[in-house]
N, C-alpha and C positions, 0 to 999 in steps of 0.2 A: 504494500500500500504506500509506503514511504517513497519507494522508487517511482511509482506511477505519479505521485504528487510532485516529486522532484522533476520528472520529465515534463509534466504539464506546466509547471512553473517556469522551467527553462524555455519551453516552446512559446509560452505567452510573453516572456521577456524578450526573446528574439523577435517575435512579431511586433511588439511595441517599439523596439529599437528600429526595426525596418520601417515601420510606419512613420516614426519620427524623422528618420533620414529622408524618406521620400517626401514628406511634407515640408520640413524645415530647410534641408540642405539643397534639395532639388538637383541631384547629381546630373541628371540628364540635361538640364538647362545649362549647368556649368560647362559640361563637355561640349554642348552645341555652341555656346558662346565662344569657347576657346578655339574650336575648329573654325568658326566664322571669322575670328581675328587673324588666323593664319593667312599669310600671303599665298595666293594660289600657286605660284611657282614653287614656293617652299613646301607646300603641302604635296604637290605632285612629286617633287624630288624625294620627299620622305616616303611616300607610297611606293615609288619605284625602288628605293633602297631596300625596303622591307620585302617586296615581292620579286625582286630581281632573280634570286636563286631559283625560286619556283618556276618562274617564266622560262629561265634557261633550261631547266630540267624538262619542261614540257616541250620545248623546241627540239631538244636532243631526242626525246622519246618519239616525237613525231617523225623525225628524220629516220630513226632506226626502223620504226613500223613501216614507213613508206618504202624503205629499201627492201625489207622482207616481203612486203606485198608485191613489189615490182619483180623480185626474183621468182616468187611463186607464179606470177602471171606469165613471165617468160618461160618458166618450166612447163606450164600447162600448154602454152602456144607451141612449144617445141614438141611435146608429146602428141598434140592433135594435128599439127601441121605437117 
């Protein structure tokens, strides 16, 4: 019984804290304001810096898959032709 009451108390405390943060601090509004304050070129550079390795990996994977598909197509044409 004590454990259940403790869990309920903790859950209610977290909910109250979350509601306070949502109402008083308005984190989403702060983030939106900060993003809107960024210079567009600076924001673009930051996004490119973060996503550059992933984009490069996608380009390489696309090239490898294209090569494999091309080789398979040539093999099929040689077998049928």
